[in-house]
Each structure stands twice: as C-alpha cells, then as structure tokens.
N, C-alpha and C positions, 0 to 999 in steps of 0.2 A: 613579503614578495612585492616588488614594485611593478606596476603595470599602468598603461594608459587606458583608462576606462572609456574615453571618447573613441579611441581606436577600436576597442572591442565592440562598441555600439555600432560604429560605421560598418565593420566587417560582418557582424551578425545581420544587420539590416540589408547589406548587399547580398548575403547568402539567401535571405528571404526573397529579395527581388529576383535573383537568378533563378530560383526554383519557380517563382510565379511566372516569369517570362517563358521558361522552358515548358511549363504545363499549360500555358495559355490562359492563366488566371489574371484578369484585370484587377489592378490594385491602384488605390488612390493614396494621397498623403495620410489620411486618417486610418488606413488599413494596416500600416506598419505597426508591429508590436513594440512596446516599450522594452528597452534592454538595460539591464544593470548587472553589476558584479557583486556577488554575495556568497558566503559559505554557510548560510543559516541551516540548510538542509543536507549538507554534506555532499551534494551533487548538483549538476546543472539540471534545470527543469523549465517547463513552460507552464505558467500559471494561467489557466483558462479563464478564471473568473475576472482577473485583472488584465488579461491580454498582455502578459508580461513574460519576457524571457529572462531567466536568471542564470548567469554563467558563473560556475564555481571558479575561484582563483586558480585552482590546479588545472582547469580545463582551458585557460586562456591560450589562444594560439593553436588549439586542436580542432582540425576541420570536422571530425566526426561529431563533436559536441555542438559546434556552431550550426551545422547543417541539420542535425537531428532535431534540435529545438526549433530551428527556423521551419523545418518540415511540419512539426506539430502545430506551429502557429498558422502556417498556410492552410493546413488541413482544417483547422478550426475556422478560419475565415471562409473557406469553401462551404463548410457546414452551415455557417450563418447565412450565407448568400442563398443556399438551397433549402433552408429549413422549412420554407413555406410549402415545399412539395412533400406531401405525406407518403408518397410512394418511394421516396429515397431515404434510406436509413443511414445515419452517421453517428451512431452511439456505441459502436463496438470498440472497447478499449484495446483489444488485441490488434485490431486493424490500425488503430492510432500508432501503436508501437511498431507495427509493420511499416507504416509510412515513415516513421522516424528513422528506422534503420535503412530503409530504401533511399532516404534523402542523403545519407552518407555516400551511398554508391553513386547517386546522381552528382553530388558535390564534387567527387573526385574527377568526374569527366567535365563538369561545367566550369571548373576553376582552371583547367589547363590553358596556359597561355594568358592568364589574367594575373593581377597582383595578389590574388588570393591562393594561387597555386602552392605557395609556401606552406599553407595550412596542413597539407597532406604529405609534405616532404618527410621522409623517414618514418611515416606512420602507416603501419600495415593495416589492411582492412580488418575490422573485427570479425572474428570467426568463432561462433559458439561451439563448433565441433573441434576446435583446436585443442590439442592435448593439455596445454597450460590453462586454457580457459576452463576446460572440464575439471581440472584439478581445483581451480578456484571455486567453481560451482559446488563441487563435492564438499569442500571446506565450509562453504557458506551454509549448505544444508546441514552439515554436522553442527555448526555453530547455532543454527536456529533450533535444532533438536535439543541441544544442551540448554539453551535459554528456556525452551518450553518445559523441560524437566525441572529446571530451577524454579520457574514460576509455579508449577504444580506443587512442589515441595513447600514453598513459602505460603501458598494458599492454604495448605493443610494446617500449617502453624497458626495462620491468622484465624481460621475458622475455629480452631480449638481454644483460642483465648477467651471467647465468650464475654468480653467486657461490655458489649452493647446491652446485653440482657440485664446486667447489674445496674447500669445507669438508667435504662428505661424503666425498670421496676421502681427505682428511687423517684424518678420524675412523676410516674403514675401516682405514687403515694402522695407526693407534694400537691398534685392537681386535685386529688380526692380530699386532702386536708383543707384546701381553700374552699372547695365546694361545701364541705361540712360547716365551715365558718359562715359562709353566706346563707346557708339554710338554717342557721341559728342552733346547730347541734352542739357547737362548742363556743366558749367565750374567748376573748382576746388573750387571756393568760394561758389557757389551754393551747390556743393556736401558737403562741410563742414557744411554749414548752415542746410541742410536737414538731414545730418548725426547726428548732435547734437540734432536736434528735435526728431529724432527717438530714440536716446540714452536716452533723458529725459523721453520720453514716456515709454521706456523699464523699467527704474528705477521706474517710477510711478506704473507700473504693478506689479513689485516685491514688492514694499511698500504696495500696496493694498492687495496683497495676504497675507502678514504677518499680517496686521491689521485685516483681516477677519478670520485669523486662518485656511486658506484653507489647505486641505490635499495635500501634495506634496511628491512624491516618492524621495528616495535618488538619484536615477539616474537622475531624472528631476532637482534636486537641483544642481547636478554637471554641467548639461547643462546650467542652469541659471547663475551660477558663471562664466563659460567659456565664454558665450556670453557677459556678463557684462564686463569681462576683455578685450574682443575684442573691444568693444565700446570705452573703455578708451584708449586702445593702438592705434587704428587707428585714433581716434579723435585727439590725440596728434600729430600723423604723418601729418594729414591734416592741422593742425594749423601751424606746422613747415614749411610745403610745401608752404602755402600761405604767410608766413612771411619771407621766405628766397628766394634766387635766385640762389643757388648752382646747379651745373650740376647733382649732385647725387640725387637731390630730386625726379626726375622723376622715377628713379629706386627704391627708397625707397617707394614711394607711390604705385607703381605697385606691389612691393613685399608684402606690407601690405594688399592691396586690394585682392591680390591672396590668402593671408593667411586667411582673413576673409571669402572669398568665399568658401574655402575648409572647414572651420568650419560650414558654413551654410549647406553644403552637409552632413557633418558627425555628427554635434551636434544637429540634430533635436530632438525635445522632444520625447523621447521613449515611445511608447504606451504600456508600461508594467503596468499591473494591480498592484497597491500598495498592494492588498490583495492576490497576487499570492502565497506568502509563506503560509498564513493560509489556502488557498484553497487547495494547494498541500497536506498540512498536513491532512486536513479533508478527502480528497480523499483517501490518504494512510490509514488512520484509518478505513474508511469504507471498503476499499478493504481487509485490514487485518482481520476485523471482519467477513466479508462474506466468505473469502477464508479459514479461520481456522475453523469456527464453524461447518459446515456440515461435512467436512472430519474427524474432531475429533470425532464427534458423531458416525460416521460409524466405525472408527477404534476402538473405545472403546468397541464395541460389540464382538470383536474377541480375542481368546486366541492365544498364540504363535503357537500352533499346527495347529489351523485353518488358520492362516496366511500363513503357509508353506513358500515356496521360493518366496515370494511376490516381492522381489527386482528385480528378473529377468523377471517379467511379464510386458507386455506392459501396457500403460495407459488404453487402451480400455479394455484389459482383467481384469485389476484391477477394473475398474468401473462396468463391467458386473458381476463379481463375488462378490465384496464386497459392492458396493454402492447401491445395491438393497435389501439387507437383511431386512432393516427396513420396506420397503414397503411390502415385501413378508410376514413378520410377521403380519403386520396389516391385510393383506388379509386373512391369516390363522385365525386370530381372528374373522373376519367377517364370514368366512365359518363355523367356529366352532359355532358361535352364531346362524347362520341360521339352522344348523343341530340340535342344542339344541331345538330351537323353533319348528322345524318340528317334532322332537321326542316327545316333550311335548304335542303338539297339537294332535298327533296321540294317545297318551296314554289317554289324557283327553276326546277326542271325543269318542273313543271306550268304555271307562269306563262309560261315561254318558249314551251312547246308551244302553250298557249292563244293566245298572241299571234300565233304563226305561222299557226295554222289558224282563228283567230277563235272558238275554243271558250270557253264561259263558265267562270268560276272554280268548279271542281268541289270535291266533298267532300274529295278527296285533299289539296288545298292547305290545307283547314281542319285536317285531321289533321296535316299537316306543321307548320302554325303552332302547334298544340297541343304537338307534340313539341318544337318549338324553345323554347317557353315553359317546359316542364317541365325540359328540359336546362339552360336558363338559371337556373332556380330551384335546381336541384341543385348546379350549379357555383359559383354566387355566394352563395346564401343559406342552403343547408342546413348545419347545424352538427353 
C-alpha cells in the first residue's frame, strides 16, 4: 500500500491542533505528538510513554482514527499540565476511551469546510449498538472464549509432562556430588565415575522427552543445551585430570567445577509458562473489549455541543455527567410507562363506573387523560 507519510503526519497534527483550539487548550511546538505509520500492533494507537501516535496503514485517510488518537494525545497533554493538582484525577482508562470516541464526533464538525473534511466523507459514525457491530462483537467474544479453552487444554498437557522435576532432580544430584568431592568424601576417580553416570542419566532424560513429544519452552531448551555442554566439558576435564599428573590439573579441575557450579545456580529450569504469550494476548484482547465497549456507547450519545469542554474536566466529572445518561434515560422510560399506566387506569376506571351508574365524565377522567398523554410523551418522545 502506497502512502505519503508526511501527509499523514500533517493531517494528524492538524487534527490535534483543531481539538486543542476547540477545547481552549494552549499548545506549543513541543506539545505536538510525534506521528508515524506502522502496523506493528495491528491497529492505530497512542503511545503515552513516548508521546507518539501510530497510525496503522489500513487507517490512513480515516477521520475516526486520526481524531481518536489525536484526542488521546491531547487528553494526555492536559493530564500532564494539571497533574500537580492532587484534587483532579486523570487516570481512568475508560474515560480516556470515552474522550477518544468523543473526539471523532468533534472531528466531524470541526473539519467541515476545511481541507480535512474529506476524512469523514463516506464514513458513517461508529455505532456500538449497530446490528453489524454487535455481530462483530459477538464473534470476537466467541473467538476469545475459544482461545481461552484452547489455552486451558494446552496448559493441562504441559503440566502433565513433568519434565522439570526430572531435570531438577538430576541437577540436585550433580550439586551434591561436587559438594561431596570438596568435603573429601570421594576422590577424583569416584567423582569422574559418578559424574559420567549423571551425564548419561541427563542424556536419557532429554532423549525420553524428545521421543514422548513433550512440550518444552524455548527458555528451558536453552538450559537443557547449556547443562548438556557443561557435562561434556567437565567430563573431559575429569578424564584428563585422572589420566595426567601435571601441576596445572588441580587448577583446571577447580576452575571447571566452579564453572559448572555457577551454571547450576544460574541455569535452573525457568518456571515460565510456555503459554504465557497466548495468555497475555487473551488478557489484552479481553481488556480492550471491556475498556472500549462501554465508553464508546456513552460517547456515541452526545453531540459536539453537549460534550462542551470535556477535555478539561476531571475523570470523576466526566463519569458523573456523561456515563449516567443511558441509565437516566432508562429511568425516564420506566417513569413514563408508570404514568401512562396510571393515567390509563384512571380513565378506564372512571369511564366504567360512570357507564354503570350513569354519571357524567368527571374531572378525574380528564386528569387521567392528561397523565396518560404526559407518560406517552416521556416514554416515546423525551430524549
């Protein structure tokens, strides 16, 4: 895919400036984020630690991506400028995502009549409640559940292999053997004999693992190779020691035993889960799904005018003002329904009673009718 990276940088930086001017945030030359194009993480994102906006190649020319990441960068700048105030909290990840989605809404209005207006041409506003979006979310959840199930199954297989215990037992025996030699409990020839026995045992463990097709991490494989090399190296030194009579042999053997002792301390089998990578990926995907969905749904409800100077508000203030609207609307619907029912019951009760006793249409029925109309308005029309 061919693209002009300098053009992308200019447009993203302009989006950043537009949002800053609209929100009344003063910015200097050093406040602009660095912008580059890269597909390393499969999506566009704002790197807070490096103050860098990364645009995915597939998102080039898309207004929602430019303004969302510019919004994250501007919010981060506001946080830095206000961080000395302990009474203002800017650490809420969901609020950051709310700001990002709100920035798309602002961008649609701010770019009208500018050379960036084309960024939103033919691009419908993202809608988390849209039927197609819901389908995608359901598929994503199903995919994450399947991945979680596969990870749990592989974890069972890995734990049942038990190869670490075999290796650790062998290395413990090797450590004890060297200690016995240093304590004078065995002589160099006995040391060589026992050392070679443990070396053969070690090779048998490795061969058995390969034949069984056991799951071994790359880090453990490095350890296996290193210890195997140590066995061969020190085994040769012991043989030369027992076959020669030179004065230097004492020093050579001591150096080599010290060498393998150091490895026994450092090269233990690392208790790192071989499924750590997939697990981290699964957790990140779950986190991204949870952190984005709800804030996006809230942000989609508001216009640019309703959002006001949202960038300067604290996390708590944003939650209080914007994260409750959906719940309050549901409450309004319930209240409207109750009023409708009350009004309807009043009308029907009075009408039936009047029909039975021949009484005229009383004021109570008029009140009931008014209640019914008010409830109808709240339930269907109130926004």
